[in-house]
Steps between C-alpha positions, in 0.01 A plus 500: 500500500725575193295729269643301200303194602221414260246223475358394166237230433421257230135427408453195721419681831476870480283524808767349726769729353279808571448372865884480545537850364255614758698339777814666379336829411644506152344512155492199269743521220362585164513229227320464174401135456336398169510229241593523137230386247665160483473444875856589600539701828605862465659695793613857545639662820344838526733671760863552573640213696877558442691400818186380681447185709196356317250247622245312265205322643357221293338166599548211261150350530174502303673545162852385603648494154392858422578642839848345512607636153337835574716521822808408296435781249431758775832397658683550173333840440614616845855364466537686167377818686823479718343417833742413785334180613189299413314302770215275376215461756327185395241418768414170325791363308348271238671185346649409838310177537746315275807534720664172443533227227268239655456303177671469159428776239371779733647852547601678812300821427583659839868508401416613148299794634784589732744509215270704277435764768872533582588521132234770440685704762334490852740551784264399782182303552216532749254211514263320735482132604661318220339164428837333575766674704773363287388728213662786677836334447450506129558883497854638503364845611369619833160349592279641763269193564206628711254280694135560573431254776498756780271729300257210439508389866422846632192501277408139582507556876175681488329216310631190678538612859732331761393135501620406146735277309709563196470221237754447218289400196783273372868408575629784282336772713633383841761772517246773461251337738777456769589874466138614541444261787794661677360841431156407643646294776273209412506133405595349168338223297603367165288336219669198339403392155556159356428408138305173481494486119482724188164648619477481879694669778465421867520776753565469870562763773805483732372687803154613648266765386179396677309787646770743386511794258746410225744713297615333174808687352669473159714714283255517214142415387474400142206268433423475872494117482758458788337747732141377432603132565680602822203703623247224431710239676532735806127547511444131485729459797317742719664841434274802559588826310742436214711785359760475224787743455718536193743761375421468128135474395515386131148365491516319171180384326220427743720527814287762669186307446665180637599698807149632548353146489759351735542485871718807497326786692746763409814525278764764566742601227713794423492729192824384348271408189240732366166306492304673224162343572260507793591303807250389773495645845652185638829574329692773688795683346777672688747738339879458473545861398663590841742199469597607157547869610716389792714280274552790254613728783740235625633449147552872450676538826743219423592674172572842645 
């Protein structure tokens, strides 16, 4: 690899950045991150990066406002240090759930963030499983949109065995479920929801899960409401072992406790987001460090 390649990290996921450096056999770039007494972010690049192809790893989750602005300031510091290119590695790209104007008076935050990152000076973006694929089109720069379904399926095989079914927990996750069903060469079922009134939702399953192990995939788990409801319905309909698989484990509020009390036997997620509290043994985490390292190598090769 080009010796000028350097990886820096914001404060949102230092562990993942160190794992990527281990895969690449490089040292993590040195930054000084601090806050001024009034709370503003302070950044200083502590090494020579002139002419380098620089990568910055930062997930926009947990404290999205702080981590997004910290990333922008790091980008500016590096641009002013005369780097050749800046690639932002954002494993979880926050603010992408609002990707269209579905009612009056709402913003399209996915487009806003795309504009802000480009204005700050990134030349390339590496990210994972955007909540909506169309968000990729909001960027006028190169986007390497990576997917974790094969990674999750490889891990899930050991838990669910051969006789299984993939169940889409709602209409919005059908595309992911279809992809994973193809990888596992198994059947597909879909949960259909119908709102009865302001308080009640009816759920029905299109397909059959009786006496089968079930894999319920989605792109992210926030409050866990969708996954828990889907798992409980599958259990009622005769499913045996139930495994959920998501790329982004946000685990907001009491999500982990809800998962523990539900019909979900295991939940598999990646480490695109740093979970800074204890998780039970039923939640399995797989690393995306190898995927990031490969994307960085490919990016570097294309620039040489």
